[in-house]
N, C-alpha and C positions, 0 to 999 in steps of 0.2 A: 504494500500500500504506500502510495506517495514516494516510490522509489527507495524504500527502506525495508530491510529484512525483518522478519518476525523477531529475530534475536535483538536487532537494534531497537524495535518498538518496546520490547521487554525491558531493555536497559534504560531507555528514556522514561518509561512509565515508572519504574522503580526509583530512579533518580529524581524524577519530577515529584512523585508523591513525598519522598523524603524531604525535598526542599520546601514544598508547600506546608508540610507539617511543622518544619522548623520555623517558617515564617509565622504560622499561626500561633505557635508557642511563644514567640516573641511579640505577638499582637502587632505585627507589621504587615503592610501591604507590599505587593511586588508589581512588577510590570512584565509584559511578555519579553521585552528586551533583556531584563535582568534574569528571568528564568532561562531564556535561551543561552545566555552567557554561562550560567551555572551548569546547565546541561552539557555544554561543550566541555567545560572544565572537568566535570565529574565523570563523564562517559568517554571523552576523547572522540566522540562522533561528530560529524559535520553539523553545524548549527542550521537553523531555519533562516531562510532569506525572506524577510517580510516584504520585500519589494515585489515578490512573485506571489500571485494569487493562490497558486496551488500550495506554496509553502506556508502561507497564512492558514489555509484550510488544514494543512498537516498539523499545525500547532493546535487547532481546534480538535482535530482527531485525537491527538495526544491527551488533551485535557479530558476528553470523553473516556479514554482508556483509564486515566487516573481515577476519575469518578467511579467507573465500573469496578476498579480494584478496591476502592475504599468503601 
C-alpha cells in the first residue's frame, strides 16, 4: 500500500503509536511534520513527502492503522 511493504507499515505503526502515547503522557500536541521526523529517526525508513497527495493520504492511512492497533 502506498509503495511501502507490510513490514514497513508495521514498523511505522509501532513507532507512531509509541510516539503519540509519549506525547499524550506529556499532554503535548504534535504536528504531522514532527511525527514524520520522529518516524524517520526511529525507523530509518523514508519519510512522507507532504507535497505529494498520495503521501499525505499515506500518513492518513498510517494514522488509521495506529487507531486500529490501539
